[in-house]
SEVEXGU-862195 format. One record per residue (C-alpha): residue number from 0; residue in three letters; y, z, x. Coordinates in nm, 3 decimals, padded with zeros to 5 digits, always signed. Layout:
BEGIN
    i   aa       c2       c3       c1
  NUM  ALA        Y        Z        X
...
//
This chain:
BEGIN
    i   aa       c2       c3       c1
    0  MET  +10.065  +08.109  +11.082
    1  ARG  +09.783  +07.860  +11.068
    2  LEU  +09.430  +07.998  +11.109
    3  ALA  +09.353  +07.770  +11.405
    4  GLU  +09.662  +07.891  +11.586
    5  ALA  +09.574  +08.253  +11.509
    6  TRP  +09.230  +08.201  +11.667
    7  ARG  +09.392  +08.044  +11.974
    8  VAL  +09.636  +08.332  +12.013
    9  ALA  +09.353  +08.586  +11.969
   10  LEU  +09.145  +08.411  +12.235
   11  ASP  +09.438  +08.399  +12.477
   12  ALA  +09.502  +08.771  +12.422
   13  LEU  +09.140  +08.858  +12.505
   14  ARG  +09.145  +08.635  +12.814
   15  ALA  +09.456  +08.810  +12.936
   16  ASN  +09.261  +09.140  +12.950
   17  ARG  +08.915  +09.021  +13.049
   18  MET  +08.795  +09.346  +13.201
   19  ARG  +08.899  +09.554  +12.902
   20  SER  +08.760  +09.299  +12.658
   21  GLY  +08.430  +09.285  +12.846
   22  LEU  +08.388  +09.662  +12.849
   23  THR  +08.475  +09.680  +12.479
   24  MET  +08.216  +09.412  +12.395
   25  LEU  +07.953  +09.596  +12.600
   26  GLY  +07.908  +09.854  +12.327
   27  MET  +07.843  +09.580  +12.071
   28  VAL  +07.606  +09.398  +12.307
   29  ILE  +07.395  +09.710  +12.355
   30  GLY  +07.397  +09.795  +11.985
   31  VAL  +07.292  +09.449  +11.867
   32  ALA  +07.029  +09.417  +12.139
   33  ALA  +06.885  +09.756  +12.041
   34  VAL  +06.860  +09.652  +11.675
   35  VAL  +06.687  +09.323  +11.762
   36  VAL  +06.441  +09.486  +12.005
   37  LEU  +06.344  +09.782  +11.788
   38  VAL  +06.302  +09.571  +11.475
   39  ALA  +06.095  +09.319  +11.674
   40  LEU  +05.868  +09.593  +11.809
   41  GLY  +05.831  +09.757  +11.468
   42  THR  +05.757  +09.426  +11.293
   43  GLY  +05.515  +09.320  +11.566
   44  THR  +05.325  +09.646  +11.538
   45  LYS  +05.308  +09.616  +11.159
   46  GLU  +05.175  +09.260  +11.174
   47  THR  +04.918  +09.354  +11.438
   48  VAL  +04.783  +09.646  +11.233
   49  GLU  +04.767  +09.429  +10.921
   50  ALA  +04.580  +09.159  +11.113
   51  GLN  +04.333  +09.418  +11.241
   52  VAL  +04.262  +09.543  +10.889
   53  GLU  +04.224  +09.189  +10.755
   54  GLY  +04.001  +09.108  +11.055
   55  LEU  +03.741  +09.356  +10.930
   56  GLY  +03.649  +09.111  +10.655
   57  SER  +03.764  +09.004  +10.310
   58  ASN  +03.732  +09.181  +09.973
   59  LEU  +03.614  +09.501  +10.141
   60  LEU  +03.544  +09.821  +09.951
   61  ILE  +03.477  +10.147  +10.136
   62  VAL  +03.315  +10.442  +09.954
   63  VAL  +03.321  +10.785  +10.118
   64  PRO  +03.279  +11.148  +10.011
   65  GLY  +03.600  +11.347  +09.957
   66  GLN  +03.954  +11.211  +09.956
   67  VAL  +04.066  +10.930  +10.184
   68  ASN  +04.344  +11.090  +10.389
   69  PHE  +04.464  +10.964  +10.726
   70  SER  +04.586  +11.312  +10.824
   71  SER  +04.268  +11.513  +10.756
   72  ALA  +03.912  +11.523  +10.885
   73  PRO  +03.644  +11.343  +10.682
   74  THR  +03.436  +11.541  +10.432
   75  LEU  +03.076  +11.619  +10.534
   76  SER  +02.856  +11.375  +10.346
   77  ARG  +02.577  +11.479  +10.107
   78  MET  +02.470  +11.120  +10.042
   79  ASP  +02.123  +11.011  +10.152
   80  ASN  +01.883  +10.716  +10.137
   81  SER  +01.821  +10.760  +09.764
   82  ASP  +02.195  +10.709  +09.711
   83  LEU  +02.171  +10.397  +09.924
   84  GLU  +01.902  +10.251  +09.699
   85  ALA  +02.111  +10.341  +09.393
   86  MET  +02.418  +10.167  +09.539
   87  VAL  +02.214  +09.856  +09.618
   88  LYS  +02.118  +09.840  +09.250
   89  VAL  +02.482  +09.881  +09.141
   90  VAL  +02.601  +09.606  +09.377
   91  GLY  +02.306  +09.384  +09.290
   92  ASP  +02.275  +09.224  +09.633
   93  ARG  +02.154  +09.406  +09.946
   94  ASP  +02.330  +09.151  +10.168
   95  ARG  +02.671  +09.260  +10.033
   96  ILE  +02.637  +09.633  +10.105
   97  THR  +02.588  +09.834  +10.420
   98  ALA  +02.561  +10.205  +10.492
   99  SER  +02.658  +10.389  +10.809
  100  LEU  +02.579  +10.706  +11.001
  101  THR  +02.798  +10.768  +11.305
  102  SER  +02.775  +10.991  +11.612
  103  GLY  +02.921  +10.998  +11.963
  104  GLU  +02.644  +10.979  +12.224
  105  ASN  +02.583  +10.909  +12.592
  106  VAL  +02.402  +10.580  +12.650
  107  ARG  +02.222  +10.534  +12.983
  108  ALA  +02.072  +10.242  +13.169
  109  GLY  +01.937  +10.335  +13.511
  110  SER  +02.210  +10.527  +13.691
  111  ASN  +02.489  +10.399  +13.467
  112  THR  +02.618  +10.603  +13.172
  113  ALA  +02.866  +10.526  +12.895
  114  PHE  +02.986  +10.758  +12.620
  115  THR  +03.013  +10.551  +12.307
  116  THR  +03.006  +10.553  +11.928
  117  VAL  +02.652  +10.504  +11.797
  118  ASN  +02.646  +10.359  +11.446
  119  GLY  +02.334  +10.368  +11.236
  120  VAL  +02.370  +10.063  +11.011
  121  MET  +02.186  +09.814  +10.793
  122  GLU  +02.094  +09.456  +10.876
  123  SER  +02.369  +09.333  +10.641
  124  THR  +02.657  +09.476  +10.849
  125  PRO  +02.767  +09.142  +11.005
  126  LYS  +02.781  +08.990  +10.655
  127  VAL  +03.000  +09.271  +10.520
  128  PHE  +03.223  +09.306  +10.826
  129  LEU  +03.326  +09.001  +11.026
  130  ARG  +03.139  +09.051  +11.353
  131  ASP  +03.005  +08.782  +11.585
  132  LEU  +02.732  +08.812  +11.847
  133  GLY  +02.788  +08.699  +12.202
  134  THR  +02.417  +08.687  +12.295
  135  GLY  +02.087  +08.777  +12.135
  136  ILE  +02.025  +08.861  +11.768
  137  TYR  +02.128  +09.132  +11.526
  138  LEU  +01.912  +09.397  +11.358
  139  SER  +01.663  +09.270  +11.100
  140  ARG  +01.549  +09.407  +10.763
  141  THR  +01.216  +09.495  +10.926
  142  ASP  +01.398  +09.692  +11.199
  143  VAL  +01.569  +09.902  +10.931
  144  ASP  +01.265  +09.947  +10.707
  145  THR  +01.035  +10.054  +10.994
  146  GLY  +01.293  +10.245  +11.197
  147  ARG  +01.248  +10.045  +11.517
  148  ARG  +01.418  +10.158  +11.837
  149  VAL  +01.633  +09.849  +11.892
  150  ALA  +02.006  +09.832  +11.963
  151  VAL  +02.298  +09.591  +11.964
  152  LEU  +02.560  +09.677  +12.227
  153  GLY  +02.934  +09.629  +12.219
  154  SER  +03.060  +09.404  +12.498
  155  LEU  +03.230  +09.692  +12.682
  156  VAL  +02.915  +09.908  +12.669
  157  ALA  +02.705  +09.619  +12.798
  158  GLN  +02.947  +09.560  +13.084
  159  ARG  +02.951  +09.926  +13.184
  160  LEU  +02.574  +09.959  +13.177
  161  PHE  +02.464  +09.623  +13.315
  162  GLY  +02.768  +09.464  +13.474
  163  GLU  +02.730  +09.087  +13.488
  164  ARG  +02.357  +09.097  +13.408
  165  ASP  +02.227  +08.988  +13.069
  166  ALA  +02.170  +09.304  +12.865
  167  VAL  +01.939  +09.140  +12.608
  168  GLY  +01.581  +09.256  +12.663
  169  GLN  +01.686  +09.554  +12.878
  170  GLN  +01.612  +09.919  +12.803
  171  VAL  +01.877  +10.183  +12.730
  172  THR  +01.845  +10.553  +12.654
  173  ILE  +02.034  +10.703  +12.358
  174  ALA  +02.015  +11.081  +12.311
  175  GLY  +01.707  +11.087  +12.532
  176  VAL  +01.521  +10.814  +12.341
  177  ARG  +01.457  +10.464  +12.475
  178  PHE  +01.582  +10.158  +12.290
  179  ARG  +01.541  +09.787  +12.355
  180  VAL  +01.861  +09.580  +12.355
  181  VAL  +01.825  +09.282  +12.121
  182  GLY  +02.187  +09.164  +12.114
  183  VAL  +02.541  +09.201  +12.249
  184  PHE  +02.853  +09.162  +12.035
  185  ALA  +03.124  +08.915  +12.126
  186  PRO  +03.441  +09.089  +12.255
  187  LEU  +03.663  +09.203  +11.968
  188  GLY  +03.912  +09.456  +12.106
  189  GLN  +04.076  +09.745  +11.924
  190  SER  +04.109  +09.782  +11.550
  191  LEU  +04.323  +10.061  +11.401
  192  GLY  +04.311  +10.249  +11.732
  193  VAL  +03.931  +10.222  +11.765
  194  ASP  +03.779  +10.021  +12.048
  195  ARG  +03.519  +09.816  +11.863
  196  ASP  +03.371  +09.691  +12.191
  197  ASN  +03.274  +10.049  +12.278
  198  GLU  +03.003  +10.099  +12.017
  199  VAL  +02.630  +10.057  +11.968
  200  HIS  +02.451  +09.959  +11.646
  201  ILE  +02.099  +10.083  +11.570
  202  PRO  +01.902  +10.085  +11.242
  203  ILE  +02.025  +10.360  +11.010
  204  THR  +01.672  +10.490  +10.958
  205  THR  +01.631  +10.521  +11.334
  206  ALA  +01.967  +10.698  +11.361
  207  GLN  +01.869  +10.950  +11.094
  208  ARG  +01.550  +11.036  +11.283
  209  LEU  +01.733  +11.041  +11.616
  210  PHE  +02.010  +11.275  +11.495
  211  GLY  +01.778  +11.489  +11.282
  212  THR  +01.951  +11.423  +10.951
  213  GLY  +01.890  +11.227  +10.634
  214  ARG  +02.254  +11.177  +10.540
  215  VAL  +02.457  +10.859  +10.494
  216  ASP  +02.824  +10.887  +10.592
  217  ALA  +02.974  +10.595  +10.401
  218  PHE  +02.910  +10.270  +10.216
  219  ALA  +03.090  +09.941  +10.269
  220  VAL  +03.071  +09.657  +10.019
  221  LYS  +03.187  +09.297  +10.030
  222  ALA  +03.291  +09.221  +09.674
  223  PRO  +03.236  +08.867  +09.538
  224  ASP  +03.610  +08.829  +09.471
  225  ARG  +03.929  +09.032  +09.437
  226  GLU  +03.911  +09.036  +09.059
  227  THR  +03.588  +09.236  +09.054
  228  ILE  +03.649  +09.473  +09.344
  229  ASP  +03.811  +09.752  +09.138
  230  GLN  +03.542  +09.736  +08.871
  231  LEU  +03.270  +09.750  +09.136
  232  GLY  +03.434  +10.052  +09.296
  233  ASP  +03.449  +10.234  +08.962
  234  GLN  +03.081  +10.164  +08.898
  235  MET  +02.979  +10.297  +09.240
  236  LEU  +03.191  +10.611  +09.202
  237  ALA  +03.050  +10.677  +08.854
  238  GLU  +02.691  +10.654  +08.982
  239  LEU  +02.761  +10.879  +09.282
  240  ARG  +02.936  +11.140  +09.068
  241  ARG  +02.644  +11.136  +08.829
  242  ARG  +02.406  +11.198  +09.116
  243  HIS  +02.634  +11.457  +09.285
  244  PRO  +02.843  +11.620  +09.009
  245  ASP  +02.980  +11.886  +09.243
  246  THR  +03.107  +11.636  +09.503
  247  GLU  +03.420  +11.423  +09.496
  248  PHE  +03.407  +11.060  +09.612
  249  SER  +03.671  +10.799  +09.688
  250  ALA  +03.670  +10.421  +09.694
  251  VAL  +03.941  +10.248  +09.894
  252  THR  +04.002  +09.875  +09.911
  253  GLN  +04.137  +09.668  +10.196
  254  GLU  +04.461  +09.605  +10.007
  255  GLN  +04.512  +09.979  +09.955
  256  ILE  +04.470  +10.043  +10.326
  257  LEU  +04.715  +09.763  +10.404
  258  GLY  +04.960  +09.902  +10.149
  259  VAL  +04.958  +10.254  +10.293
  260  LEU  +04.982  +10.139  +10.655
  261  GLY  +05.244  +09.879  +10.564
  262  ASP  +05.462  +10.138  +10.392
  263  ILE  +05.438  +10.375  +10.687
  264  LEU  +05.517  +10.108  +10.945
  265  GLY  +05.791  +09.963  +10.725
  266  ILE  +05.963  +10.301  +10.707
  267  LEU  +05.925  +10.339  +11.084
  268  THR  +06.086  +10.000  +11.143
  269  THR  +06.375  +10.087  +10.912
  270  VAL  +06.431  +10.421  +11.087
  271  LEU  +06.429  +10.251  +11.428
  272  ALA  +06.682  +09.994  +11.308
  273  ALA  +06.904  +10.270  +11.164
  274  ILE  +06.894  +10.462  +11.491
  275  ALA  +06.990  +10.149  +11.680
  276  GLY  +07.265  +10.085  +11.426
  277  ILE  +07.436  +10.408  +11.532
  278  SER  +07.525  +10.242  +11.862
  279  LEU  +07.696  +09.965  +11.664
  280  LEU  +07.916  +10.224  +11.493
  281  VAL  +07.999  +10.377  +11.831
  282  GLY  +08.090  +10.030  +11.955
  283  GLY  +08.307  +09.980  +11.647
  284  VAL  +08.502  +10.298  +11.723
  285  GLY  +08.560  +10.164  +12.073
  286  VAL  +08.690  +09.836  +11.932
  287  SER  +08.929  +10.019  +11.699
  288  ASN  +09.057  +10.233  +11.986
  289  ILE  +09.116  +09.935  +12.214
  290  MET  +09.297  +09.742  +11.940
  291  LEU  +09.528  +10.037  +11.874
  292  VAL  +09.609  +10.044  +12.246
  293  SER  +09.671  +09.669  +12.233
  294  VAL  +09.913  +09.710  +11.942
  295  ARG  +10.110  +09.971  +12.138
  296  GLU  +10.122  +09.757  +12.451
  297  ARG  +10.237  +09.446  +12.263
  298  THR  +10.503  +09.610  +12.047
  299  ARG  +10.785  +09.395  +12.187
  300  GLU  +10.573  +09.080  +12.133
  301  ILE  +10.518  +09.180  +11.770
  302  GLY  +10.891  +09.246  +11.722
  303  LEU  +10.981  +08.908  +11.871
  304  ARG  +10.736  +08.725  +11.644
  305  LYS  +10.869  +08.902  +11.336
  306  ALA  +11.226  +08.822  +11.443
  307  VAL  +11.145  +08.446  +11.450
  308  GLY  +10.984  +08.453  +11.104
  309  ALA  +10.626  +08.581  +11.138
  310  ARG  +10.515  +08.766  +10.825
  311  PRO  +10.339  +09.106  +10.838
  312  ARG  +10.016  +08.947  +10.716
  313  ASP  +10.038  +08.688  +10.999
  314  ILE  +10.062  +08.967  +11.256
  315  GLY  +09.784  +09.164  +11.087
  316  LEU  +09.559  +08.857  +11.072
  317  GLN  +09.607  +08.791  +11.442
  318  PHE  +09.495  +09.140  +11.545
  319  LEU  +09.211  +09.138  +11.293
  320  LEU  +09.084  +08.810  +11.437
  321  GLU  +09.097  +08.959  +11.784
  322  ALA  +08.876  +09.248  +11.672
  323  VAL  +08.631  +09.014  +11.494
  324  LEU  +08.621  +08.783  +11.798
  325  LEU  +08.539  +09.079  +12.024
  326  THR  +08.251  +09.198  +11.808
  327  SER  +08.118  +08.849  +11.726
  328  VAL  +08.098  +08.741  +12.089
  329  GLY  +07.939  +09.076  +12.170
  330  GLY  +07.695  +09.022  +11.883
  331  LEU  +07.590  +08.680  +12.010
  332  ALA  +07.539  +08.816  +12.361
  333  GLY  +07.345  +09.111  +12.219
  334  MET  +07.118  +08.877  +12.020
  335  GLY  +07.033  +08.684  +12.335
  336  LEU  +06.971  +09.003  +12.530
  337  GLY  +06.760  +09.146  +12.248
  338  VAL  +06.540  +08.835  +12.224
  339  ALA  +06.489  +08.831  +12.602
  340  ALA  +06.406  +09.203  +12.610
  341  SER  +06.161  +09.167  +12.318
  342  LEU  +05.977  +08.876  +12.481
  343  LEU  +05.968  +09.058  +12.816
  344  THR  +05.830  +09.374  +12.654
  345  ALA  +05.558  +09.179  +12.472
  346  ALA  +05.464  +08.998  +12.794
  347  LEU  +05.452  +09.300  +13.025
  348  THR  +05.319  +09.570  +12.791
  349  PRO  +05.053  +09.594  +12.518
  350  VAL  +05.327  +09.656  +12.261
  351  PRO  +05.356  +09.349  +12.031
  352  ALA  +05.695  +09.207  +11.935
  353  THR  +05.782  +08.969  +11.653
  354  ILE  +06.137  +08.838  +11.633
  355  THR  +06.243  +08.784  +11.272
  356  TRP  +06.534  +08.577  +11.147
  357  TRP  +06.652  +08.855  +10.917
  358  SER  +06.687  +09.104  +11.202
  359  MET  +06.899  +08.852  +11.395
  360  ALA  +07.114  +08.778  +11.091
  361  LEU  +07.146  +09.149  +11.013
  362  ALA  +07.247  +09.240  +11.368
  363  PHE  +07.508  +08.964  +11.391
  364  GLY  +07.637  +09.029  +11.040
  365  VAL  +07.678  +09.399  +11.111
  366  SER  +07.855  +09.328  +11.440
  367  ALA  +08.102  +09.092  +11.269
  368  GLY  +08.144  +09.341  +10.984
  369  VAL  +08.216  +09.618  +11.233
  370  GLY  +08.497  +09.404  +11.376
  371  ILE  +08.649  +09.363  +11.031
  372  ILE  +08.612  +09.729  +10.931
  373  PHE  +08.737  +09.877  +11.256
  374  GLY  +09.002  +09.610  +11.307
  375  VAL  +09.178  +09.668  +10.974
  376  VAL  +09.369  +09.981  +11.079
  377  PRO  +09.511  +09.837  +11.403
  378  ALA  +09.596  +09.513  +11.218
  379  GLN  +09.779  +09.699  +10.942
  380  ARG  +09.965  +09.909  +11.196
  381  ALA  +10.076  +09.596  +11.381
  382  GLY  +10.188  +09.427  +11.059
  383  ARG  +10.398  +09.725  +10.948
  384  LEU  +10.602  +09.756  +11.268
  385  ASP  +10.980  +09.730  +11.214
  386  PRO  +11.100  +09.428  +11.418
  387  VAL  +11.426  +09.600  +11.522
  388  VAL  +11.246  +09.911  +11.646
  389  ALA  +10.975  +09.697  +11.810
  390  LEU  +11.233  +09.491  +12.005
  391  ARG  +11.398  +09.807  +12.138
  392  THR  +11.066  +09.943  +12.267
  393  ASP  +11.026  +09.937  +12.645
//
């Protein structure tokens, strides 16, 4: 039997039982669509997180006390302003290093109140982290050195406190102390689950006096290039350990953060795809079952074809092609449904979706493979039927 004729016969057989063929393909449609959607959501989330980390700046190095662990609380810092001066000497350029002291506080303006993250920082923060101002100016070296009560508001904080009015030049109260607003950040959105528009920056010296502490929580450095970032981190850690021999410190680079998050999200995407793949196996079992029923119903047809010269492999090939045709058409329909569902989810929800060519190829390849694997047994059974017995079957 020629291959073209086998395809034609397989197509005619599926058309003759459209309802049954459609219901059988439904399992493959759902399975393929699930794979495409879940992989798209997982990939989209991974790319969004990576973009957020890269959006913090380039060649970043973060130095903190204790071990960097996403599952545990940060270690209480014993670093202070003398450590800051020592780190500036190690880095060699004050504009490439910033220190931070963080606390959650209520910020008031008139009758309006907003609970926000108050960051005590240095004037170099916008040079270390990529951060643009919407209006006004940022903190100056003089503000930090003299401990002035000035503040730069995140766009969300400014909107909550002042609405549509210009916040620059206005007065706000932080922890009972008045500050003058000198600038407002441009909207930035969330980064790693933190709303960066809901924060206020004040000089670190002012923050230390305001919170009644002399500590520094962390250092951030913008390395000159990627080749020197590890060496710079080692130098900073060595100096801190010399100054605090009983305290452990960690230095983490941007690439290390991306690597950890990428591995976690990559595993999550793989697990989601595997879960969705289970539905493809269920659909394959359904295909095998329907093809076995088809073999039983068409026993006389098989006997007649063998009686006029059809070989067992011709009969087997015909039924195998029917199974592959069922799963392939279902796979194509599932790919279309999966793409549409992914785009709809990305448009109507905050969950990002990125459709990748490999997920489409994988889903279709698996669906076609399922047709081959689960169509072999019915095809072999059809090919082995005795023509005499088959012709006598009612």
